Legacy VTK file of the C-alpha trace (Angstrom):
# vtk DataFile Version 3.0
C-alpha trace
ASCII
DATASET POLYDATA
POINTS 117 float
52.559 74.400 10.940
53.755 73.243 7.546
57.136 74.897 7.992
57.478 73.402 11.482
56.892 69.907 10.073
59.413 70.572 7.317
62.149 71.636 9.744
61.435 68.684 12.039
61.763 66.238 9.125
64.996 67.576 7.603
67.816 65.072 7.436
70.238 67.664 8.832
69.118 70.504 11.084
69.437 74.025 9.773
69.300 77.420 11.396
67.061 80.111 10.000
68.927 83.117 11.342
72.545 84.144 11.136
74.229 85.255 14.304
77.387 87.309 14.165
80.502 86.823 16.205
83.031 89.628 15.780
81.168 90.766 12.657
81.286 87.344 10.940
78.557 84.686 10.702
78.907 82.235 13.572
79.085 78.617 12.462
79.856 76.922 15.745
79.062 73.324 16.640
75.521 74.208 17.705
74.766 75.770 14.288
75.668 73.091 11.740
73.864 74.634 8.789
72.190 77.790 7.672
69.008 78.079 5.662
70.070 79.297 2.238
67.950 81.327 -0.171
67.680 78.242 -2.382
66.504 76.016 0.491
64.011 78.668 1.561
62.548 78.865 -1.965
62.230 75.086 -2.177
60.629 74.805 1.258
58.182 77.633 0.563
57.034 76.003 -2.672
56.605 72.654 -0.914
54.698 74.263 1.951
52.329 76.079 -0.411
51.615 72.869 -2.318
50.964 71.015 0.915
48.681 73.791 2.185
46.755 73.895 -1.103
45.863 70.205 -0.821
45.114 70.454 2.897
42.620 73.232 2.173
41.140 71.356 -0.788
40.577 68.278 1.369
38.827 70.450 3.970
36.440 71.738 1.291
37.254 75.452 1.452
35.424 77.848 -0.827
36.560 77.799 -4.486
37.707 81.446 -4.366
39.971 80.696 -1.390
41.428 77.716 -3.228
41.989 79.876 -6.334
43.906 82.409 -4.223
46.070 79.635 -2.810
46.657 78.220 -6.301
47.963 81.640 -7.339
50.359 81.521 -4.384
51.526 78.049 -5.426
52.262 79.266 -8.961
54.173 82.302 -7.649
56.173 80.119 -5.257
56.931 77.707 -8.121
58.497 80.560 -10.088
60.779 81.408 -7.159
61.485 77.703 -6.605
62.571 77.289 -10.215
64.626 80.485 -10.326
66.241 80.673 -6.885
65.696 77.151 -5.584
66.901 74.783 -8.269
67.965 77.097 -11.092
65.441 75.323 -13.341
66.850 71.948 -12.307
70.464 72.888 -13.098
71.503 73.045 -9.441
72.219 69.370 -8.858
72.973 69.945 -5.168
69.640 71.683 -4.525
67.663 69.098 -6.512
69.354 66.395 -4.421
68.690 68.322 -1.195
64.998 68.657 -2.098
64.726 64.964 -2.997
66.312 63.940 0.301
64.438 66.341 2.555
61.073 66.782 0.826
60.505 63.410 -0.846
56.857 64.141 -1.668
57.642 67.340 -3.605
57.468 65.690 -7.031
54.192 63.951 -6.207
52.646 67.219 -4.927
53.862 69.076 -8.022
52.340 66.421 -10.258
49.032 66.478 -8.375
48.884 70.261 -8.651
49.570 70.150 -12.400
46.752 67.626 -12.777
44.494 69.833 -10.670
45.220 72.857 -12.865
44.627 70.858 -16.023
41.219 69.795 -14.760
40.041 73.387 -14.316
LINES 1 118
117 0 1 2 3 4 5 6 7 8 9 10 11 12 13 14 15 16 17 18 19 20 21 22 23 24 25 26 27 28 29 30 31 32 33 34 35 36 37 38 39 40 41 42 43 44 45 46 47 48 49 50 51 52 53 54 55 56 57 58 59 60 61 62 63 64 65 66 67 68 69 70 71 72 73 74 75 76 77 78 79 80 81 82 83 84 85 86 87 88 89 90 91 92 93 94 95 96 97 98 99 100 101 102 103 104 105 106 107 108 109 110 111 112 113 114 115 116
């Protein structure tokens, strides 16, 4: 459900699949944007952070939370490498700020959570 909420809240709609017309990606009026690898990496990281805190608030078992924390850390690596190029991709940092405004707060909360363990 996290990904559904993300897509619903995007400032501009994006398509997740590429359709071909005569062997070329179709970018007609009903397909204004395509989900890029960078956007996907950013959204996955955000979704994993969100899910981690949702599970924590529900009081799941510590081993389940540890597994999810591992997933968050792995997704962060992809986010940094493919999503924002370690913050060097100004356009992707801006896109994330506009479309996932709580990303920085979730990242900060997770860092605090890890430091407390």
